[in-house]
C-alpha angles and dihedrals in degrees: 000000000000127000125193121191109196143179138146100292105013092218107097124016092028094046090048095047094047092050092048087050094055091043096248087121124037121264098205103033132058109239123225120251093262092058090049093049090052090065103109096228101032107124090342103097112127127214088252091059095054109106093025129103110244116204111226102173147278127289130220091272094054092256113152108227123209137172127217132194105208103173111212102322101088098156094051092048094048092049093048095048093045093048093047091048091051090051094049104033123119133189094015091293114185127230123210119193113188125186113215094178094099088069094056112111131194093266090056092048094050095042095042093049092047094048103038106026100033097032092232093137098159089053101037104037096066090048095049090045090053090048092048092051088051090050095040097104091052092048090048089051090056089052092047091052092046092051090048090054091049091051090051091049092049091055091057 
């Protein structure tokens, strides 16, 4: 099984969700900013990495977890990933594509844009970190629901 968490930039809500999913970040407790900043891809995605699947790790079910920064062309990205998966899949493997963008708040937008797009990391990173901590419960809920769906699918 393959799981792709995606949003516009791939550096904040997706990095957080993927790392909750593989148990690198806690599911039921909001981490402090230091824990969040230790995530290898949190607020560190480069322009060259946008549009590429980034492998984050494997979960307890053997699901390979990726993140994807898709910019603003969600439908095109979803179609391309789904088509490529269908061409390459073996053994009836399942693909999960999960949008984390609904969890992104104004703090994350301002901080993420400042840090990633403008390169003002020392200004933007504290803001996006604050916003991510505020949105953490919502991100964790997406992960919880995704894992529940995976468990249901594995029982079939």
